[in-house]
C-alpha positions as CSV (number, residue, x, y, z in Angstrom):
1,M,-0.1,-0.2,0.2
2,S,1.6,3.3,-1.4
3,E,1.7,6.3,1.1
4,S,-0.6,8.2,-1.4
5,N,-3.5,5.7,-0.9
6,I,-3.3,5.6,2.8
7,E,-6.7,6.8,4.4
8,A,-7.1,8.4,7.6
9,K,-7.7,5.9,10.1
10,P,-7.5,5.8,14.0
11,S,-4.0,5.5,15.5
12,A,-2.8,1.7,15.9
13,F,-1.6,3.1,19.2
14,N,-3.0,5.2,22.1
15,T,-1.3,8.5,23.5
16,A,0.9,6.6,26.1
17,D,2.2,3.9,23.4
18,I,3.1,7.1,21.0
19,T,4.7,8.7,23.9
20,A,6.5,5.7,24.8
21,L,7.8,5.0,21.0
22,S,9.2,8.6,20.9
23,H,11.3,7.9,23.8
24,L,12.4,5.0,22.2
25,Y,13.3,6.9,19.3
26,R,15.3,9.6,21.2
27,G,17.3,6.7,22.6
28,E,18.0,4.9,19.3
29,L,19.2,8.4,18.1
30,Y,21.4,9.1,20.8
31,R,23.0,5.7,20.8
32,S,23.6,6.1,16.9
33,T,25.0,9.6,17.7
34,V,27.3,8.6,20.3
35,W,28.9,5.7,17.7
36,R,28.8,8.6,14.7
37,T,31.2,10.4,17.6
38,R,33.4,7.6,17.7
39,L,34.0,7.2,14.2
40,D,34.9,10.7,13.9
41,T,37.9,9.8,17.0
42,T,39.3,7.0,14.6
43,T,39.2,9.5,11.4
44,N,41.0,12.1,13.7
45,W,44.0,9.5,14.8
46,A,44.3,8.6,11.2
47,V,44.9,12.3,10.0
48,L,47.1,13.1,13.1
49,T,49.5,10.4,12.4
50,T,49.7,10.8,8.8
51,G,50.4,14.5,9.7
52,I,53.3,13.5,12.1
53,A,54.8,10.9,9.5
54,L,54.8,14.1,7.1
55,S,56.1,16.2,9.5
56,L,59.0,13.7,10.5
57,T,59.8,12.5,6.9
58,F,60.3,16.2,5.4
59,S,61.9,17.6,8.5
60,S,65.4,17.2,7.5
61,E,67.6,16.1,4.1
62,S,68.6,13.2,5.9
63,A,65.1,12.1,7.3
64,S,64.0,8.7,6.1
65,P,60.6,7.6,4.3
66,L,60.1,5.0,6.4
67,P,57.7,6.9,8.8
68,L,55.2,7.0,5.7
69,V,55.8,3.6,5.1
70,L,54.7,2.5,8.8
71,V,51.9,5.4,9.0
72,G,50.0,3.1,6.3
73,L,50.0,0.1,8.7
74,L,48.7,2.4,11.4
75,V,46.2,3.8,9.3
76,A,44.8,0.4,8.1
77,T,44.7,-0.4,11.8
78,F,42.4,2.6,12.2
79,L,40.2,2.0,9.2
80,H,39.8,-1.7,11.0
81,I,38.8,-0.4,14.2
82,E,36.5,2.2,12.5
83,A,34.9,-0.5,10.2
84,R,34.0,-2.2,13.4
85,R,32.5,0.7,15.0
86,Y,30.7,1.7,11.7
87,R,28.7,-1.6,12.0
88,F,27.2,-0.7,15.4
89,F,26.7,3.0,14.5
90,D,24.6,1.7,11.2
91,F,23.0,-0.7,13.8
92,W,21.5,1.9,15.8
93,R,21.2,4.6,13.0
94,M,18.7,1.8,11.3
95,R,16.5,1.4,14.0
96,A,16.5,5.3,14.3
97,H,15.3,5.4,10.6
98,V,13.0,2.8,10.9
99,L,11.3,4.6,13.2
100,E,11.4,8.0,11.3
101,V,10.0,6.6,8.1
102,H,7.4,4.3,9.4
103,F,6.7,5.9,12.7
104,F,6.7,9.8,12.3
105,G,6.2,9.8,8.7
106,P,2.2,8.8,8.7
107,I,1.9,11.2,11.7
108,L,3.5,14.0,9.6
109,R,1.3,13.0,6.8
110,G,-1.8,13.1,8.9
111,H,-2.5,9.4,8.9
112,G,-1.9,8.4,12.2
113,V,0.3,5.6,13.1
114,Q,0.2,2.9,10.4
115,V,1.4,-0.4,11.1
116,E,0.0,-2.1,7.8
117,N,3.6,-3.1,6.4
118,G,4.3,-4.6,9.7
119,W,7.4,-2.4,10.4
120,N,6.4,-2.7,14.3
121,D,6.9,-6.4,14.2
122,I,10.0,-6.7,12.3
123,L,11.4,-3.9,14.6
124,Y,10.4,-6.0,17.5
125,Q,12.0,-9.0,16.1
126,D,15.2,-7.2,15.9
127,Y,15.1,-6.3,19.6
128,R,14.5,-9.7,20.4
129,A,17.4,-11.2,18.2
130,P,19.8,-7.9,17.5
131,N,21.6,-8.6,14.4
132,L,24.1,-6.4,12.5
133,H,22.7,-5.1,9.2
134,I,26.3,-4.4,7.4
135,S,29.2,-7.2,6.5
136,Y,32.7,-6.1,7.8
137,P,33.7,-5.8,4.0
138,E,31.1,-3.2,3.1
139,A,31.9,-1.3,6.3
140,V,35.7,-1.3,5.2
141,G,34.5,-0.2,1.8
142,R,32.5,2.7,2.9
143,R,34.8,3.9,5.2
144,L,37.4,3.8,2.3
145,R,35.4,5.5,-0.1
146,H,34.1,8.4,2.3
147,N,37.4,9.0,4.1
148,Y,40.5,6.8,4.2
149,S,40.9,7.0,0.6
150,W,42.0,10.3,0.6
151,I,44.5,9.5,3.7
152,F,46.0,6.8,2.0
153,A,46.1,9.0,-1.5
154,I,47.9,11.6,0.5
155,Q,50.5,9.2,2.1
156,V,51.4,7.6,-1.5
157,T,52.1,11.1,-2.9
158,A,54.0,12.2,-0.1
159,Y,56.1,9.2,-0.3
160,I,56.7,9.3,-3.9
161,G,57.3,12.9,-4.0
162,K,60.1,12.2,-0.8
163,L,61.6,9.5,-3.1
164,L,61.7,11.6,-6.2
165,I,62.6,15.1,-5.1
166,H,63.5,15.2,-1.6
167,P,66.4,16.4,-0.7
168,A,67.3,17.0,-4.3
169,P,65.9,15.3,-7.6
170,V,66.8,11.9,-8.4
171,A,69.1,11.3,-11.1
172,S,68.9,7.9,-12.1
173,L,66.5,4.9,-11.5
174,Q,69.2,3.3,-9.5
175,E,69.0,6.0,-7.0
176,F,65.4,5.7,-7.1
177,W,65.7,2.3,-6.1
178,T,68.2,3.2,-3.3
179,R,66.0,5.9,-1.6
180,A,63.2,3.4,-1.6
181,A,65.3,0.2,0.1
182,I,64.9,0.0,3.8
183,G,68.0,-1.7,5.6
184,P,68.7,-4.6,3.8
185,I,65.2,-4.9,2.2
186,P,65.7,-3.8,-1.8
187,G,63.5,-0.5,-2.9
188,Q,62.2,-2.9,-5.8
189,F,60.7,-5.0,-3.2
190,V,59.3,-2.3,-0.8
191,L,57.5,-0.4,-3.6
192,L,55.7,-3.6,-5.1
193,A,54.9,-4.5,-1.4
194,G,53.6,-0.9,-1.3
195,L,51.6,-1.7,-4.5
196,A,50.0,-4.5,-3.3
197,F,49.1,-2.9,-0.3
198,H,47.2,-0.1,-1.9
199,A,46.0,-2.3,-4.6
200,A,44.2,-4.3,-2.2
201,W,42.1,-1.7,-0.6
202,I,41.3,-0.1,-4.0
203,M,39.8,-3.8,-5.1
204,I,37.7,-4.0,-1.6
205,A,36.5,-0.4,-2.2
206,I,35.6,-1.2,-5.9
207,A,33.8,-4.9,-5.0
208,T,31.7,-3.6,-1.9
209,Y,30.3,-0.5,-3.8
210,R,27.5,-2.3,-5.0
211,G,27.1,-4.1,-1.9
212,R,23.6,-6.1,-0.6
213,R,22.8,-2.5,0.9
214,G,23.2,-0.4,-2.2
215,A,22.0,-3.4,-4.7
216,G,18.7,-2.3,-6.4
217,R,18.3,0.8,-4.6
218,A,16.6,3.4,-6.5
219,R,18.7,6.7,-6.5
220,P,16.4,9.7,-6.3
221,Q,16.9,12.6,-8.9
222,N,17.9,15.6,-7.8
223,S,15.0,18.1,-8.2
224,E,16.2,21.7,-9.6
225,R,14.3,23.1,-6.8
226,D,14.9,22.2,-3.0
227,R,11.5,22.5,-1.7
228,L,12.6,22.0,2.0
229,L,14.8,24.7,1.7
230,D,11.8,26.7,0.2
231,L,9.7,26.1,3.1
232,A,12.5,27.1,5.6
233,R,12.6,30.5,3.9
234,G,9.1,31.2,4.9
């Protein structure tokens, strides 16, 4: 049954029930906000450590590019932590969104609370048997596309720039390999490992782009006019 065909009917809940559901929504929104803040924290850690590595690497002519290599592993650790946190943020956000669309939505349209599509029973079952709604690879892919791809791109750009032009432009390919070497590890092997490291993240970002959360989802067209903005302007 589409929203346009819903007729005004008596509410499925009384006033006390609606008040209780409103408090439930506030609780779910609060928990999703807490986990959203935790996502910002890990992103800030990744940005801060990358900035420190950049400062150390370009601080002097004799500075090694090794900090930029090591920070990639540290940023990957932060990505792992953030992906786990994102799954919990998505869990609480999903419940709040269901209440927004299926509880408050019909009320805003003047139809009262509608339960014909069974949203209340589905939400109840989710409370009885909680289950995360996004997989770990999809969570990693989302954080990569939205945040960490830019951090990794800055790291790679700074690392290649360090090898090519700092403290002086590289004069030969052999010198380039020498600058990339880490102790007894040849520069070719170091660069090949770095290429495999970042290629793996690119593959994850692409493979999860059309995951089960996005597959078959209709993308609404952006209208030329923002009706909500017009309404807010009065």
